[in-house]
ZADO-1210 file (C-alpha; in nm, 4 decimals, padded with zeros to 6 digits):
<atoms>
<atom x="-07.4612" y="01.1132" z="-01.5078" code="UNK" pos="1"/>
<atom x="-07.5518" y="01.2150" z="-01.1399" code="UNK" pos="2"/>
<atom x="-07.5696" y="00.8491" z="-01.0798" code="UNK" pos="3"/>
<atom x="-07.2206" y="00.7808" z="-01.2069" code="UNK" pos="4"/>
<atom x="-07.0787" y="01.0685" z="-01.0144" code="UNK" pos="5"/>
<atom x="-07.2574" y="00.9590" z="-00.7054" code="UNK" pos="6"/>
<atom x="-07.0922" y="00.6255" z="-00.7303" code="UNK" pos="7"/>
<atom x="-06.7447" y="00.7681" z="-00.7840" code="UNK" pos="8"/>
<atom x="-06.7534" y="01.0091" z="-00.4944" code="UNK" pos="9"/>
<atom x="-06.8654" y="00.7425" z="-00.2547" code="UNK" pos="10"/>
<atom x="-06.6063" y="00.5024" z="-00.3650" code="UNK" pos="11"/>
<atom x="-06.3567" y="00.7894" z="-00.2858" code="UNK" pos="12"/>
<atom x="-06.5171" y="00.8412" z="00.0370" code="UNK" pos="13"/>
<atom x="-06.4390" y="00.4638" z="00.1166" code="UNK" pos="14"/>
<atom x="-06.0891" y="00.5164" z="-00.0059" code="UNK" pos="15"/>
<atom x="-06.0623" y="00.8098" z="00.2116" code="UNK" pos="16"/>
<atom x="-06.1979" y="00.6323" z="00.5136" code="UNK" pos="17"/>
<atom x="-05.9930" y="00.3490" z="00.5202" code="UNK" pos="18"/>
<atom x="-05.6791" y="00.5778" z="00.4703" code="UNK" pos="19"/>
<atom x="-05.7586" y="00.7794" z="00.7595" code="UNK" pos="20"/>
<atom x="-05.7691" y="00.4620" z="00.9961" code="UNK" pos="21"/>
<atom x="-05.4416" y="00.3543" z="00.8561" code="UNK" pos="22"/>
<atom x="-05.2829" y="00.6882" z="00.8754" code="UNK" pos="23"/>
<atom x="-05.4445" y="00.7185" z="01.2511" code="UNK" pos="24"/>
<atom x="-05.2470" y="00.3763" z="01.3412" code="UNK" pos="25"/>
<atom x="-04.9237" y="00.4746" z="01.1542" code="UNK" pos="26"/>
<atom x="-04.9189" y="00.7997" z="01.3443" code="UNK" pos="27"/>
<atom x="-04.9775" y="00.6475" z="01.6805" code="UNK" pos="28"/>
<atom x="-04.6771" y="00.3929" z="01.6128" code="UNK" pos="29"/>
<atom x="-04.4573" y="00.6850" z="01.5029" code="UNK" pos="30"/>
<atom x="-04.5736" y="00.9624" z="01.7406" code="UNK" pos="31"/>
<atom x="-04.7390" y="00.8101" z="02.0430" code="UNK" pos="32"/>
<atom x="-04.5916" y="00.6219" z="02.3248" code="UNK" pos="33"/>
<atom x="-04.8317" y="00.3728" z="02.4147" code="UNK" pos="34"/>
<atom x="-04.8583" y="00.1683" z="02.1026" code="UNK" pos="35"/>
<atom x="-04.4980" y="00.0726" z="02.0953" code="UNK" pos="36"/>
<atom x="-04.5071" y="00.0036" z="02.4660" code="UNK" pos="37"/>
<atom x="-04.8034" y="-00.2161" z="02.4391" code="UNK" pos="38"/>
<atom x="-04.6476" y="-00.4134" z="02.1506" code="UNK" pos="39"/>
<atom x="-04.2849" y="-00.4641" z="02.2696" code="UNK" pos="40"/>
<atom x="-04.2733" y="-00.3280" z="02.6155" code="UNK" pos="41"/>
<atom x="-04.2850" y="-00.6832" z="02.7698" code="UNK" pos="42"/>
<atom x="-03.9930" y="-00.8039" z="02.5783" code="UNK" pos="43"/>
<atom x="-03.7768" y="-00.8406" z="02.8828" code="UNK" pos="44"/>
<atom x="-04.0081" y="-01.0572" z="03.0483" code="UNK" pos="45"/>
<atom x="-04.0021" y="-01.3297" z="02.7553" code="UNK" pos="46"/>
<atom x="-03.7710" y="-01.6310" z="02.8467" code="UNK" pos="47"/>
<atom x="-03.6268" y="-01.6027" z="02.4903" code="UNK" pos="48"/>
<atom x="-03.5120" y="-01.2540" z="02.5627" code="UNK" pos="49"/>
<atom x="-03.3533" y="-01.3800" z="02.8943" code="UNK" pos="50"/>
<atom x="-03.1844" y="-01.6752" z="02.7071" code="UNK" pos="51"/>
<atom x="-03.0268" y="-01.4405" z="02.4506" code="UNK" pos="52"/>
<atom x="-02.9117" y="-01.1714" z="02.6940" code="UNK" pos="53"/>
<atom x="-02.7682" y="-01.4643" z="02.9082" code="UNK" pos="54"/>
<atom x="-02.5587" y="-01.5994" z="02.6392" code="UNK" pos="55"/>
<atom x="-02.4408" y="-01.2528" z="02.5508" code="UNK" pos="56"/>
<atom x="-02.3353" y="-01.1597" z="02.8985" code="UNK" pos="57"/>
<atom x="-02.1723" y="-01.4847" z="02.9603" code="UNK" pos="58"/>
<atom x="-01.9606" y="-01.4843" z="02.6306" code="UNK" pos="59"/>
<atom x="-01.8562" y="-01.1276" z="02.7557" code="UNK" pos="60"/>
<atom x="-01.7648" y="-01.2456" z="03.1174" code="UNK" pos="61"/>
<atom x="-01.5547" y="-01.4919" z="02.9807" code="UNK" pos="62"/>
<atom x="-01.3722" y="-01.3317" z="02.7214" code="UNK" pos="63"/>
<atom x="-01.3091" y="-00.9876" z="02.8816" code="UNK" pos="64"/>
<atom x="-01.2435" y="-01.0558" z="03.2516" code="UNK" pos="65"/>
<atom x="-00.8739" y="-01.0543" z="03.3191" code="UNK" pos="66"/>
<atom x="-00.7230" y="-01.3888" z="03.3561" code="UNK" pos="67"/>
<atom x="-00.6646" y="-01.3787" z="03.7375" code="UNK" pos="68"/>
<atom x="-01.0283" y="-01.2580" z="03.8108" code="UNK" pos="69"/>
<atom x="-01.1617" y="-01.5425" z="03.5896" code="UNK" pos="70"/>
<atom x="-00.9638" y="-01.7862" z="03.8066" code="UNK" pos="71"/>
<atom x="-01.0978" y="-01.6345" z="04.1245" code="UNK" pos="72"/>
<atom x="-01.4507" y="-01.6381" z="03.9666" code="UNK" pos="73"/>
<atom x="-01.4039" y="-01.9698" z="03.8191" code="UNK" pos="74"/>
<atom x="-01.7420" y="-02.1722" z="03.7498" code="UNK" pos="75"/>
<atom x="-01.9109" y="-01.8932" z="03.9361" code="UNK" pos="76"/>
<atom x="-01.9497" y="-01.6821" z="03.6087" code="UNK" pos="77"/>
<atom x="-02.2684" y="-01.9076" z="03.4852" code="UNK" pos="78"/>
<atom x="-02.4508" y="-01.8491" z="03.8087" code="UNK" pos="79"/>
<atom x="-02.3634" y="-01.4935" z="03.8385" code="UNK" pos="80"/>
<atom x="-02.5012" y="-01.4293" z="03.4835" code="UNK" pos="81"/>
<atom x="-02.8125" y="-01.6481" z="03.5544" code="UNK" pos="82"/>
<atom x="-02.8936" y="-01.4661" z="03.8622" code="UNK" pos="83"/>
<atom x="-02.8417" y="-01.1129" z="03.7027" code="UNK" pos="84"/>
<atom x="-03.0915" y="-01.2362" z="03.4085" code="UNK" pos="85"/>
<atom x="-03.3242" y="-01.3966" z="03.6414" code="UNK" pos="86"/>
<atom x="-03.3883" y="-01.0785" z="03.8354" code="UNK" pos="87"/>
<atom x="-03.4071" y="-00.8927" z="03.5255" code="UNK" pos="88"/>
<atom x="-03.8025" y="-00.8883" z="03.5363" code="UNK" pos="89"/>
<atom x="-03.8233" y="-00.7742" z="03.8788" code="UNK" pos="90"/>
<atom x="-03.5807" y="-00.4890" z="03.8148" code="UNK" pos="91"/>
<atom x="-03.7666" y="-00.1498" z="03.7543" code="UNK" pos="92"/>
<atom x="-03.4369" y="00.0171" z="03.6318" code="UNK" pos="93"/>
<atom x="-03.4319" y="-00.2287" z="03.3466" code="UNK" pos="94"/>
<atom x="-03.7969" y="-00.2006" z="03.2628" code="UNK" pos="95"/>
<atom x="-03.7335" y="00.1729" z="03.2381" code="UNK" pos="96"/>
<atom x="-03.4380" y="00.1615" z="03.0363" code="UNK" pos="97"/>
<atom x="-03.6204" y="-00.0619" z="02.7759" code="UNK" pos="98"/>
<atom x="-03.9071" y="00.1903" z="02.7691" code="UNK" pos="99"/>
<atom x="-03.6700" y="00.4571" z="02.7245" code="UNK" pos="100"/>
<atom x="-03.4867" y="00.2478" z="02.4260" code="UNK" pos="101"/>
<atom x="-03.8137" y="00.1880" z="02.2766" code="UNK" pos="102"/>
<atom x="-03.9445" y="00.5520" z="02.2818" code="UNK" pos="103"/>
<atom x="-03.6193" y="00.6877" z="02.1645" code="UNK" pos="104"/>
<atom x="-03.5790" y="00.4424" z="01.8919" code="UNK" pos="105"/>
<atom x="-03.9529" y="00.5499" z="01.7855" code="UNK" pos="106"/>
<atom x="-03.8560" y="00.9018" z="01.7904" code="UNK" pos="107"/>
<atom x="-03.5358" y="00.8718" z="01.5969" code="UNK" pos="108"/>
<atom x="-03.7195" y="00.6456" z="01.3408" code="UNK" pos="109"/>
<atom x="-03.9758" y="00.8981" z="01.2920" code="UNK" pos="110"/>
<atom x="-03.7344" y="01.1786" z="01.2337" code="UNK" pos="111"/>
<atom x="-03.5595" y="00.9409" z="00.9941" code="UNK" pos="112"/>
<atom x="-03.8646" y="00.9061" z="00.7883" code="UNK" pos="113"/>
<atom x="-03.9450" y="01.2640" z="00.8031" code="UNK" pos="114"/>
<atom x="-03.5856" y="01.3172" z="00.7030" code="UNK" pos="115"/>
<atom x="-03.6172" y="01.0627" z="00.3805" code="UNK" pos="116"/>
<atom x="-03.9408" y="01.2685" z="00.2836" code="UNK" pos="117"/>
<atom x="-03.7774" y="01.6003" z="00.2971" code="UNK" pos="118"/>
<atom x="-03.4479" y="01.5347" z="00.1251" code="UNK" pos="119"/>
<atom x="-03.5459" y="01.2282" z="-00.1033" code="UNK" pos="120"/>
<atom x="-03.3930" y="00.8899" z="-00.0945" code="UNK" pos="121"/>
<atom x="-03.1539" y="00.6779" z="-00.2832" code="UNK" pos="122"/>
<atom x="-03.4171" y="00.4405" z="-00.3510" code="UNK" pos="123"/>
<atom x="-03.2076" y="00.1653" z="-00.1496" code="UNK" pos="124"/>
<atom x="-03.3929" y="-00.0150" z="00.1224" code="UNK" pos="125"/>
<atom x="-03.1277" y="00.0582" z="00.3355" code="UNK" pos="126"/>
<atom x="-03.2786" y="00.4040" z="00.3708" code="UNK" pos="127"/>
<atom x="-03.5443" y="00.2542" z="00.6177" code="UNK" pos="128"/>
<atom x="-03.2998" y="00.0515" z="00.8190" code="UNK" pos="129"/>
<atom x="-03.3609" y="00.0824" z="01.2025" code="UNK" pos="130"/>
<atom x="-03.0844" y="00.1479" z="01.4500" code="UNK" pos="131"/>
<atom x="-03.1730" y="00.0451" z="01.8012" code="UNK" pos="132"/>
<atom x="-02.9597" y="00.1612" z="02.0771" code="UNK" pos="133"/>
<atom x="-02.9199" y="-00.0896" z="02.3812" code="UNK" pos="134"/>
<atom x="-02.6931" y="00.0560" z="02.5581" code="UNK" pos="135"/>
<atom x="-02.9024" y="00.1994" z="02.8587" code="UNK" pos="136"/>
<atom x="-03.0546" y="-00.1345" z="02.8522" code="UNK" pos="137"/>
<atom x="-02.7296" y="-00.3024" z="02.8953" code="UNK" pos="138"/>
<atom x="-02.6186" y="-00.0535" z="03.1709" code="UNK" pos="139"/>
<atom x="-02.9210" y="-00.1025" z="03.3802" code="UNK" pos="140"/>
<atom x="-02.8861" y="-00.5005" z="03.3397" code="UNK" pos="141"/>
<atom x="-02.5392" y="-00.5324" z="03.4507" code="UNK" pos="142"/>
<atom x="-02.5442" y="-00.2620" z="03.7032" code="UNK" pos="143"/>
<atom x="-02.5926" y="-00.5396" z="03.9644" code="UNK" pos="144"/>
<atom x="-02.3295" y="-00.7358" z="03.8299" code="UNK" pos="145"/>
<atom x="-02.0553" y="-00.4814" z="03.8030" code="UNK" pos="146"/>
<atom x="-02.1344" y="-00.3842" z="04.1790" code="UNK" pos="147"/>
<atom x="-02.1513" y="-00.7340" z="04.2826" code="UNK" pos="148"/>
<atom x="-01.7910" y="-00.7649" z="04.1108" code="UNK" pos="149"/>
<atom x="-01.6789" y="-00.4491" z="04.2824" code="UNK" pos="150"/>
<atom x="-01.7829" y="-00.5570" z="04.6137" code="UNK" pos="151"/>
<atom x="-01.6540" y="-00.9184" z="04.5926" code="UNK" pos="152"/>
<atom x="-01.3146" y="-00.8296" z="04.4076" code="UNK" pos="153"/>
<atom x="-01.2452" y="-00.4387" z="04.4532" code="UNK" pos="154"/>
<atom x="-01.0524" y="-00.5097" z="04.7783" code="UNK" pos="155"/>
<atom x="-00.7642" y="-00.6950" z="04.5777" code="UNK" pos="156"/>
<atom x="-00.4719" y="-00.4244" z="04.5175" code="UNK" pos="157"/>
<atom x="-00.4257" y="-00.5595" z="04.1599" code="UNK" pos="158"/>
<atom x="-00.7922" y="-00.5278" z="04.0544" code="UNK" pos="159"/>
<atom x="-00.8955" y="-00.2207" z="03.8738" code="UNK" pos="160"/>
<atom x="-01.2739" y="-00.1864" z="03.9429" code="UNK" pos="161"/>
<atom x="-01.3182" y="00.0390" z="03.6100" code="UNK" pos="162"/>
<atom x="-01.2203" y="-00.2502" z="03.4111" code="UNK" pos="163"/>
<atom x="-01.5757" y="-00.4026" z="03.4856" code="UNK" pos="164"/>
<atom x="-01.7277" y="-00.1133" z="03.2668" code="UNK" pos="165"/>
<atom x="-01.6966" y="-00.3386" z="02.9591" code="UNK" pos="166"/>
<atom x="-01.9885" y="-00.5112" z="03.0835" code="UNK" pos="167"/>
<atom x="-02.2004" y="-00.2113" z="03.0207" code="UNK" pos="168"/>
<atom x="-02.0890" y="-00.1543" z="02.6610" code="UNK" pos="169"/>
<atom x="-02.2477" y="00.0431" z="02.3871" code="UNK" pos="170"/>
<atom x="-02.4950" y="-00.1784" z="02.1753" code="UNK" pos="171"/>
<atom x="-02.6274" y="-00.0688" z="01.8508" code="UNK" pos="172"/>
<atom x="-02.8332" y="-00.3356" z="01.6815" code="UNK" pos="173"/>
<atom x="-02.9210" y="-00.2545" z="01.2845" code="UNK" pos="174"/>
<atom x="-03.2487" y="-00.3819" z="01.1916" code="UNK" pos="175"/>
<atom x="-03.2348" y="-00.4044" z="00.8140" code="UNK" pos="176"/>
<atom x="-03.5675" y="-00.3146" z="00.6244" code="UNK" pos="177"/>
<atom x="-03.7030" y="-00.5770" z="00.4064" code="UNK" pos="178"/>
<atom x="-03.9015" y="-00.4375" z="00.1118" code="UNK" pos="179"/>
<atom x="-04.0455" y="-00.6055" z="-00.1901" code="UNK" pos="180"/>
<atom x="-03.8904" y="-00.5982" z="-00.5117" code="UNK" pos="181"/>
<atom x="-03.9638" y="-00.2701" z="-00.6791" code="UNK" pos="182"/>
<atom x="-04.0712" y="-00.0828" z="-00.3441" code="UNK" pos="183"/>
<atom x="-03.9706" y="00.2791" z="-00.2916" code="UNK" pos="184"/>
<atom x="-03.8552" y="00.3595" z="00.0258" code="UNK" pos="185"/>
<atom x="-03.9775" y="00.7081" z="-00.0292" code="UNK" pos="186"/>
<atom x="-04.3382" y="00.5730" z="-00.0486" code="UNK" pos="187"/>
<atom x="-04.3032" y="00.4651" z="00.3120" code="UNK" pos="188"/>
<atom x="-04.1588" y="00.8189" z="00.4073" code="UNK" pos="189"/>
<atom x="-04.4639" y="00.9615" z="00.2263" code="UNK" pos="190"/>
<atom x="-04.7182" y="00.7543" z="00.4189" code="UNK" pos="191"/>
<atom x="-04.5449" y="00.8446" z="00.7398" code="UNK" pos="192"/>
<atom x="-04.5742" y="01.2180" z="00.6865" code="UNK" pos="193"/>
<atom x="-04.9338" y="01.1917" z="00.5570" code="UNK" pos="194"/>
<atom x="-05.0407" y="00.9857" z="00.8426" code="UNK" pos="195"/>
<atom x="-05.0021" y="01.3071" z="01.0457" code="UNK" pos="196"/>
<atom x="-05.3015" y="01.4350" z="00.8784" code="UNK" pos="197"/>
<atom x="-05.5230" y="01.1610" z="00.9515" code="UNK" pos="198"/>
<atom x="-05.7906" y="01.3380" z="01.1051" code="UNK" pos="199"/>
<atom x="-05.8306" y="01.6012" z="00.7998" code="UNK" pos="200"/>
<atom x="-05.8428" y="01.2938" z="00.5702" code="UNK" pos="201"/>
<atom x="-06.1201" y="01.1266" z="00.8074" code="UNK" pos="202"/>
<atom x="-06.3254" y="01.4710" z="00.7962" code="UNK" pos="203"/>
<atom x="-06.2829" y="01.4756" z="00.4017" code="UNK" pos="204"/>
<atom x="-06.4240" y="01.1075" z="00.3948" code="UNK" pos="205"/>
<atom x="-06.7169" y="01.2333" z="00.5601" code="UNK" pos="206"/>
<atom x="-06.7883" y="01.5360" z="00.3630" code="UNK" pos="207"/>
<atom x="-06.7305" y="01.3374" z="00.0428" code="UNK" pos="208"/>
<atom x="-06.9655" y="01.0741" z="00.1550" code="UNK" pos="209"/>
<atom x="-07.2424" y="01.3240" z="00.2346" code="UNK" pos="210"/>
<atom x="-07.1772" y="01.4895" z="-00.1062" code="UNK" pos="211"/>
<atom x="-07.2058" y="01.1707" z="-00.2770" code="UNK" pos="212"/>
<atom x="-07.5379" y="01.0827" z="-00.1203" code="UNK" pos="213"/>
<atom x="-07.6739" y="01.4214" z="-00.2235" code="UNK" pos="214"/>
<atom x="-07.5677" y="01.3917" z="-00.5673" code="UNK" pos="215"/>
<atom x="-07.7451" y="01.0455" z="-00.6415" code="UNK" pos="216"/>
<atom x="-08.0938" y="01.0677" z="-00.7590" code="UNK" pos="217"/>
<atom x="-08.3483" y="00.8534" z="-00.5517" code="UNK" pos="218"/>
<atom x="-08.2843" y="00.4961" z="-00.5558" code="UNK" pos="219"/>
<atom x="-07.9585" y="00.5649" z="-00.7079" code="UNK" pos="220"/>
<atom x="-07.7920" y="00.7192" z="-00.3836" code="UNK" pos="221"/>
<atom x="-07.8869" y="00.3850" z="-00.2118" code="UNK" pos="222"/>
<atom x="-07.7224" y="00.1948" z="-00.4806" code="UNK" pos="223"/>
<atom x="-07.4219" y="00.4165" z="-00.4576" code="UNK" pos="224"/>
<atom x="-07.4036" y="00.3863" z="-00.0970" code="UNK" pos="225"/>
<atom x="-07.4074" y="-00.0043" z="-00.1156" code="UNK" pos="226"/>
<atom x="-07.1150" y="00.0097" z="-00.3655" code="UNK" pos="227"/>
<atom x="-06.9100" y="00.2386" z="-00.1705" code="UNK" pos="228"/>
<atom x="-06.9860" y="00.0112" z="00.1473" code="UNK" pos="229"/>
<atom x="-06.8851" y="-00.2836" z="-00.0335" code="UNK" pos="230"/>
<atom x="-06.5350" y="-00.1182" z="-00.1318" code="UNK" pos="231"/>
<atom x="-06.5064" y="-00.0044" z="00.2340" code="UNK" pos="232"/>
<atom x="-06.5613" y="-00.3673" z="00.3528" code="UNK" pos="233"/>
<atom x="-06.3411" y="-00.5173" z="00.1204" code="UNK" pos="234"/>
<atom x="-06.0533" y="-00.2893" z="00.2159" code="UNK" pos="235"/>
<atom x="-06.1312" y="-00.3434" z="00.5712" code="UNK" pos="236"/>
<atom x="-06.1197" y="-00.7151" z="00.5479" code="UNK" pos="237"/>
<atom x="-05.7824" y="-00.6887" z="00.3464" code="UNK" pos="238"/>
<atom x="-05.5981" y="-00.4690" z="00.5542" code="UNK" pos="239"/>
<atom x="-05.7011" y="-00.6785" z="00.8670" code="UNK" pos="240"/>
<atom x="-05.5724" y="-00.9954" z="00.7328" code="UNK" pos="241"/>
<atom x="-05.2616" y="-00.8445" z="00.5722" code="UNK" pos="242"/>
<atom x="-05.0929" y="-00.5291" z="00.7195" code="UNK" pos="243"/>
<atom x="-05.2626" y="-00.5548" z="01.0375" code="UNK" pos="244"/>
<atom x="-05.1639" y="-00.9307" z="01.1042" code="UNK" pos="245"/>
<atom x="-04.8133" y="-00.9618" z="00.9101" code="UNK" pos="246"/>
<atom x="-04.6060" y="-01.2769" z="00.8980" code="UNK" pos="247"/>
<atom x="-04.2472" y="-01.1718" z="00.9698" code="UNK" pos="248"/>
<atom x="-04.1466" y="-01.5404" z="00.8412" code="UNK" pos="249"/>
<atom x="-03.8867" y="-01.7999" z="00.9846" code="UNK" pos="250"/>
<atom x="-03.5911" y="-01.7236" z="01.1489" code="UNK" pos="251"/>
<atom x="-03.2786" y="-01.9577" z="01.1950" code="UNK" pos="252"/>
<atom x="-03.2527" y="-01.8970" z="01.5480" code="UNK" pos="253"/>
<atom x="-03.5195" y="-02.0433" z="01.7852" code="UNK" pos="254"/>
<atom x="-03.4876" y="-01.7806" z="02.0525" code="UNK" pos="255"/>
<atom x="-03.5016" y="-01.5020" z="01.8034" code="UNK" pos="256"/>
<atom x="-03.7976" y="-01.6383" z="01.6336" code="UNK" pos="257"/>
<atom x="-03.9859" y="-01.6787" z="01.9713" code="UNK" pos="258"/>
<atom x="-03.9242" y="-01.3118" z="02.0205" code="UNK" pos="259"/>
<atom x="-04.0531" y="-01.2175" z="01.6623" code="UNK" pos="260"/>
<atom x="-04.3434" y="-01.4452" z="01.7044" code="UNK" pos="261"/>
<atom x="-04.4382" y="-01.2622" z="02.0391" code="UNK" pos="262"/>
<atom x="-04.3971" y="-00.8868" z="01.8806" code="UNK" pos="263"/>
<atom x="-04.5958" y="-01.0182" z="01.5737" code="UNK" pos="264"/>
<atom x="-04.8992" y="-01.1354" z="01.8266" code="UNK" pos="265"/>
<atom x="-04.8852" y="-00.8260" z="02.0289" code="UNK" pos="266"/>
<atom x="-04.8799" y="-00.6153" z="01.7117" code="UNK" pos="267"/>
<atom x="-05.1603" y="-00.8004" z="01.5379" code="UNK" pos="268"/>
<atom x="-05.3466" y="-00.7734" z="01.8794" code="UNK" pos="269"/>
<atom x="-05.3223" y="-00.4042" z="01.8683" code="UNK" pos="270"/>
<atom x="-05.3666" y="-00.3484" z="01.4866" code="UNK" pos="271"/>
<atom x="-05.6348" y="-00.5413" z="01.4077" code="UNK" pos="272"/>
<atom x="-05.9460" y="-00.4723" z="01.6101" code="UNK" pos="273"/>
<atom x="-05.9827" y="-00.1299" z="01.4796" code="UNK" pos="274"/>
<atom x="-06.0033" y="-00.3135" z="01.1181" code="UNK" pos="275"/>
<atom x="-06.2684" y="-00.5476" z="01.2396" code="UNK" pos="276"/>
<atom x="-06.4865" y="-00.2666" z="01.3702" code="UNK" pos="277"/>
<atom x="-06.4341" y="-00.0624" z="01.0300" code="UNK" pos="278"/>
<atom x="-06.5284" y="-00.3629" z="00.8399" code="UNK" pos="279"/>
<atom x="-06.8312" y="-00.4318" z="01.0490" code="UNK" pos="280"/>
<atom x="-06.9284" y="-00.0534" z="01.0004" code="UNK" pos="281"/>
<atom x="-06.8869" y="-00.0948" z="00.6284" code="UNK" pos="282"/>
<atom x="-07.0804" y="-00.4168" z="00.6344" code="UNK" pos="283"/>
<atom x="-07.3953" y="-00.1903" z="00.8337" code="UNK" pos="284"/>
<atom x="-07.3640" y="00.0600" z="00.5413" code="UNK" pos="285"/>
<atom x="-07.3832" y="-00.2074" z="00.2829" code="UNK" pos="286"/>
<atom x="-07.7331" y="-00.3258" z="00.4414" code="UNK" pos="287"/>
<atom x="-07.8473" y="00.0318" z="00.4889" code="UNK" pos="288"/>
<atom x="-07.7902" y="00.0759" z="00.1268" code="UNK" pos="289"/>
<atom x="-07.9463" y="-00.2489" z="00.0224" code="UNK" pos="290"/>
<atom x="-08.2623" y="-00.1712" z="00.2332" code="UNK" pos="291"/>
<atom x="-08.2651" y="00.1721" z="00.0980" code="UNK" pos="292"/>
<atom x="-08.2808" y="00.0684" z="-00.2429" code="UNK" pos="293"/>
<atom x="-08.5387" y="-00.1820" z="-00.1849" code="UNK" pos="294"/>
<atom x="-08.7793" y="00.0774" z="-00.0171" code="UNK" pos="295"/>
<atom x="-09.1019" y="00.1290" z="-00.1975" code="UNK" pos="296"/>
<atom x="-09.0805" y="00.4352" z="-00.4574" code="UNK" pos="297"/>
<atom x="-09.3330" y="00.6440" z="-00.2227" code="UNK" pos="298"/>
<atom x="-09.1077" y="00.6027" z="00.0761" code="UNK" pos="299"/>
<atom x="-08.7787" y="00.7297" z="-00.1105" code="UNK" pos="300"/>
<atom x="-08.6466" y="01.0745" z="-00.1381" code="UNK" pos="301"/>
</atoms>
C-alpha cells in the first residue's frame, strides 16, 4: 500500500511542478513588464508594421485633408508619409509610446481576467476579447507630420492648424479571442488568478515529492521516483511543443501575417527554453530513479 501511495504522491508532485512553471510564466506575462516587451517591443521596427501604418496614414491624409490643402500638398503626400514612417524606428517617442501601449494593455487585460474570475462569465469567448489602445502610438508617430504641415501651411489665413489633429485619432483595436469549441473563458480567468500563487505551488511540489520518497519502501521509492519523473518529462515536452510554441495560423493579409509570425517566433523564444530545462531536469530524475532501483539491496535504504 505504501508503494501505491508513493507513486500517487510523486505523480502529484510532477503535476504540481509543471503547474508551478506554467503559473510562473503566466504570472510574468500578466504582471511583469519585461516579457511582453521582449515579445512585442520591437514590432515598430518591423517592415510589415511600417507598411501597415504607412497605408493607414496615407489613406487618412488623402481622405481627411481639406481639398485646398490637398491641392497644395499634391503628390507629396506619399513622400511625407514615407518619410514619417521611415523615421519611426529612430523616434524615441514612438518607442516609448509603444511600450506604454503594451504595458497598459497588459495591465488592463489582467484586470479584465481578474474581473471575469470574480464576477463570473457569460461563457462566450468575447469575454476574453482584448482591447488595444493605439492612440498614444498614433499621436507620437504623427507628431512630426502634424508639425511639418503646421510649419508649411500654417501661415495661410484660411488654414486652421487644429484641423491637423485628425492625424492623431483615438485608435482602438479589438483582438477577438479564439477558443476551442467547448472551452470556458472562466477556466482561463481561473488560470490567471491561480498563476499569482505559482511560488506556493512550487513549494508544495517540493514538499509532496519529499513525502512521496519517504513513503516508498526501499526499491519502491526509486520506482515511484522514476514514474513521477516520466510524467514530468512527458508534461514538459508536451507543453514545450504546444503551448510554448503556438501556431496562430494563416492570415489573408501578408503584412499582418508577417507580424503574427514575428510575435509567434518571439513568444516561442521566450516561453520554450524553461520547458526544455524542465524536461531535462525531469529526465535526470528518471535516470536517478532507474539507477536507484538497480542498486544492490545492501546499498538501498
